[in-house]
Each structure stands twice: as C-alpha cells, then as structure tokens.
C-alpha positions as CSV (number, residue, x, y, z in Angstrom):
1,X,-5.7,-5.8,-13.6
2,X,-5.4,-7.7,-10.5
3,X,-8.8,-7.3,-9.1
4,X,-10.1,-8.8,-12.9
5,X,-8.0,-11.5,-12.4
6,X,-9.1,-12.4,-8.7
7,X,-13.0,-12.2,-10.1
8,X,-12.1,-14.3,-12.6
9,X,-11.0,-17.1,-10.5
10,X,-13.5,-16.9,-8.4
11,X,-16.2,-16.8,-10.9
12,X,-14.6,-19.8,-12.1
13,X,-14.6,-21.5,-8.8
14,X,-18.2,-20.4,-8.6
15,X,-18.9,-22.2,-12.0
16,X,-17.0,-25.6,-10.7
17,X,-19.0,-25.9,-7.4
18,X,-22.1,-25.1,-9.2
19,X,-21.5,-27.8,-11.7
20,X,-20.3,-30.4,-9.1
21,X,-23.8,-29.7,-7.6
22,X,-25.6,-30.0,-10.2
23,X,-23.7,-33.5,-11.0
24,X,-24.4,-34.5,-7.2
25,X,-27.7,-34.2,-7.8
26,X,-28.0,-35.9,-11.2
27,X,-25.9,-38.5,-9.1
28,X,-28.0,-38.9,-6.2
29,X,-31.6,-39.0,-8.4
30,X,-30.6,-41.4,-10.7
31,X,-29.1,-43.8,-8.2
32,X,-32.5,-43.9,-6.5
33,X,-33.2,-47.4,-7.5
34,X,-30.2,-48.1,-5.5
35,X,-29.1,-50.7,-8.0
36,X,-28.3,-47.8,-11.0
37,X,-25.7,-46.3,-8.6
38,X,-23.0,-48.2,-10.3
39,X,-24.3,-46.3,-13.5
40,X,-24.7,-43.5,-11.7
41,X,-20.6,-43.4,-10.5
42,X,-19.8,-44.5,-13.6
43,X,-21.2,-41.2,-15.4
44,X,-20.3,-39.2,-12.7
45,X,-16.7,-40.7,-13.1
46,X,-16.6,-39.8,-16.9
47,X,-17.5,-36.2,-16.5
48,X,-15.1,-35.5,-13.5
49,X,-12.4,-37.1,-14.7
50,X,-12.7,-34.8,-18.2
51,X,-13.6,-31.5,-15.7
52,X,-10.0,-32.0,-14.3
53,X,-8.6,-31.4,-17.5
54,X,-10.9,-29.1,-18.8
55,X,-12.2,-31.0,-21.2
56,X,-15.4,-31.1,-20.3
57,X,-18.7,-30.4,-22.3
58,X,-22.4,-30.0,-21.4
59,X,-22.5,-31.7,-18.4
60,X,-25.3,-32.6,-18.2
61,X,-25.8,-34.2,-21.4
62,X,-22.3,-36.1,-21.1
63,X,-23.7,-37.2,-18.0
64,X,-27.0,-38.7,-19.3
65,X,-25.0,-39.8,-22.6
66,X,-22.3,-42.2,-20.1
67,X,-25.4,-43.0,-17.5
68,X,-27.6,-44.9,-20.5
69,X,-24.4,-46.4,-22.7
70,X,-23.2,-48.3,-19.2
71,X,-26.3,-48.7,-18.0
72,X,-26.3,-52.8,-17.9
73,X,-23.3,-53.0,-16.9
74,X,-23.4,-50.3,-13.8
75,X,-26.0,-52.5,-12.5
76,X,-24.2,-55.9,-12.9
77,X,-20.7,-54.3,-10.9
78,X,-22.7,-52.5,-8.6
79,X,-24.4,-56.0,-7.3
80,X,-21.5,-58.0,-7.3
81,X,-19.2,-54.9,-5.4
82,X,-22.5,-54.9,-2.9
83,X,-22.4,-58.6,-2.5
84,X,-18.6,-58.7,-2.1
85,X,-18.8,-55.9,0.8
86,X,-21.6,-57.9,2.6
87,X,-19.6,-61.2,2.4
88,X,-16.9,-59.3,4.1
89,X,-18.5,-57.5,6.6
90,X,-20.4,-60.6,7.7
91,X,-17.0,-62.6,7.9
92,X,-16.2,-59.8,9.8
93,X,-19.1,-59.7,12.7
94,X,-18.0,-63.6,12.6
95,X,-14.4,-63.1,13.2
96,X,-15.4,-60.7,16.2
97,X,-17.1,-63.8,18.0
98,X,-14.0,-66.1,17.8
99,X,-12.7,-66.9,21.3
100,X,-9.3,-68.1,20.3
101,X,-7.3,-64.5,20.5
102,X,-4.5,-65.9,18.2
103,X,-7.0,-66.9,15.9
104,X,-9.1,-63.5,15.9
105,X,-6.2,-61.8,15.4
106,X,-4.9,-63.6,12.1
107,X,-8.7,-63.7,10.8
108,X,-8.9,-60.2,11.4
109,X,-5.6,-59.4,9.5
110,X,-7.0,-61.7,6.8
111,X,-10.4,-59.9,6.5
112,X,-8.8,-56.0,6.5
113,X,-6.0,-57.1,3.6
114,X,-9.7,-58.3,1.9
115,X,-11.5,-55.2,2.8
116,X,-8.5,-52.9,1.7
117,X,-7.9,-54.9,-1.7
118,X,-11.6,-54.6,-2.4
119,X,-12.0,-50.9,-1.5
120,X,-9.3,-50.4,-4.5
121,X,-11.6,-52.1,-6.6
122,X,-14.6,-50.8,-5.6
123,X,-13.2,-47.3,-6.4
124,X,-11.5,-48.3,-9.8
125,X,-14.4,-50.6,-11.3
126,X,-16.4,-47.5,-12.3
127,X,-13.9,-45.3,-13.4
128,X,-12.7,-48.0,-15.5
129,X,-16.0,-48.6,-16.6
130,X,-16.3,-45.1,-18.0
131,X,-13.8,-45.2,-20.5
132,X,-13.5,-49.0,-21.0
133,X,-15.3,-50.6,-23.8
134,X,-15.0,-54.4,-22.3
135,X,-17.2,-56.2,-20.3
136,X,-17.7,-57.0,-16.7
137,X,-15.4,-59.5,-16.2
138,X,-12.3,-57.6,-17.9
139,X,-13.3,-54.2,-16.1
140,X,-13.0,-55.8,-12.6
141,X,-9.5,-57.2,-13.8
142,X,-8.7,-53.9,-14.9
143,X,-9.8,-52.6,-11.8
144,X,-7.3,-54.6,-10.0
145,X,-4.2,-54.4,-12.8
146,X,-4.4,-50.8,-13.6
147,X,-4.7,-49.7,-10.0
148,X,-1.4,-51.9,-9.0
149,X,0.5,-50.3,-12.2
150,X,0.2,-47.0,-10.0
151,X,0.6,-47.9,-6.2
152,X,1.5,-44.6,-4.8
153,X,-1.1,-42.7,-6.5
154,X,-3.8,-45.3,-5.9
155,X,-2.9,-45.0,-1.9
156,X,-3.3,-41.3,-2.0
157,X,-7.0,-41.8,-3.9
158,X,-8.2,-44.7,-1.0
159,X,-6.8,-42.3,1.4
160,X,-8.6,-39.3,0.3
161,X,-11.8,-41.4,-0.1
162,X,-11.3,-43.1,3.3
163,X,-10.4,-40.2,5.1
164,X,-14.0,-38.4,4.1
165,X,-16.0,-41.4,4.9
166,X,-14.0,-41.9,8.2
167,X,-14.6,-37.7,8.9
168,X,-18.2,-38.1,8.2
169,X,-19.0,-40.5,11.1
170,X,-16.4,-39.3,13.6
171,X,-19.6,-38.2,15.9
172,X,-23.1,-37.5,15.8
173,X,-22.7,-34.0,14.6
174,X,-20.1,-34.8,12.0
175,X,-23.1,-37.3,10.8
176,X,-25.3,-34.7,10.4
177,X,-22.9,-32.0,8.9
178,X,-22.0,-35.1,6.5
179,X,-25.4,-35.9,5.5
180,X,-26.1,-32.5,3.9
181,X,-23.0,-32.2,2.6
182,X,-23.4,-35.2,0.9
183,X,-26.6,-34.7,-0.6
184,X,-25.6,-31.3,-1.9
185,X,-21.7,-31.9,-3.1
186,X,-19.8,-35.0,-1.2
187,X,-20.4,-37.7,-4.0
188,X,-19.5,-35.5,-6.6
189,X,-16.9,-33.6,-4.8
190,X,-15.0,-36.8,-3.6
191,X,-15.0,-37.9,-7.1
192,X,-13.5,-34.3,-8.7
193,X,-10.8,-34.6,-5.5
194,X,-9.8,-38.4,-7.0
195,X,-10.2,-37.7,-10.6
196,X,-7.1,-36.1,-11.0
197,X,-4.7,-39.0,-9.9
198,X,-7.6,-41.1,-11.3
199,X,-7.0,-39.6,-14.8
200,X,-3.0,-40.0,-14.5
201,X,-3.6,-43.7,-13.4
202,X,-6.1,-44.7,-16.1
203,X,-4.2,-42.5,-18.9
204,X,-1.7,-44.9,-19.8
205,X,-4.5,-47.9,-20.5
206,X,-7.4,-46.0,-22.2
207,X,-8.2,-43.2,-24.0
208,X,-9.1,-40.4,-22.1
C-alpha cells in the first residue's frame, strides 16, 4: 500500500515536470519574435495558475487558445514593459555618473523604488491579462491595484522571482547552468512556483 502510494506520488511529480517542460518549450518558441513574449507569458500563466489548482485541461490546446486570444494585448503590454524598463536602466546609468554623492544617493533611492514598483507591474500584468477582458490600460491599472491589495503575498512572489534571477547571475558557472535550466524548465518552473500565490491574489478580483 505504501509502495503504491509512493509510486503514485512519483508518477504525479514526473507528469507535472513533463507538463512544465512542454510549457517551457511552447513559451520559448512563441516568444521567438521577442515582441510576442507578452502573449506567451499570458498564455503560460493562464495554464500554470489552473495547474496549481489541478484544474488544467489539455495544456497545449489551452496554451495556444490563450496565446491567440491575448496576442494583441500581449504585444502592446510587452512593448510598454520593455520601454519603461529601458528608461529605468538608462536613468540608473546616468545616476551612477553624478559626481555629487548626496544627489547620487537620493536619485539612486528613487531609482530603486521605481525599479521595484515596475518589477511588481511586470510580474502581475500578464497573469492579470490572462483572466481579464479589459483593455491594455485597465490591465496595467489592475497590475498595480490588485497586488497592492495583497502586499504580503505579492512580496513573496517578487522575492521568489528576483531570487531566481539573482542566483542565475552569481557567477559564470551559475550562468551556464542557469541557461540550461531556463531553456529546459526555468520559465514555466518559476511561473508555476509563483502561481499558487498569484492565484490567491487574483481570485477576489477575477473569475479563475
């Protein structure tokens, strides 16, 4: 009885890993034009958020259905995310060259606050889009108001995502291993790890 139970658990884990590998490949392939990455992440979260509740159907079919449905909004949202992030990075590079230490410190603090705020929006705008019928503007507004309404859970989601990214770039070795992991299961793995909390955050506001 115990052996059968252990075998069932192992089989479920292996099936879940296999599903995440498939999702990761789909997400990377549909993101190849780069600008479609937003639609890919939206489709990914639409599946992983249901997976954590064991409500997923056919993951490939569900993924492409969500991808096609949100393609236009996903492209627009990704462009906005990328442009604003580029502006923040450019500002940080300029701040680093300010000679006055007081001004540099003050501006650095503002830049960090802006980056954290934009990271929150970047993480949540695509899950929000996955379950929202609103337009791009309203999705960005909800990507601010919804996570702020559940700050403890939001902080954990941001910490998980940031920690994984930071660990990837610790050294040349972690970058090499990280590249393999990201290509194999990294994107879908992080999405799945975040999805339990994201589902809890979104559920009071959307039909999931």
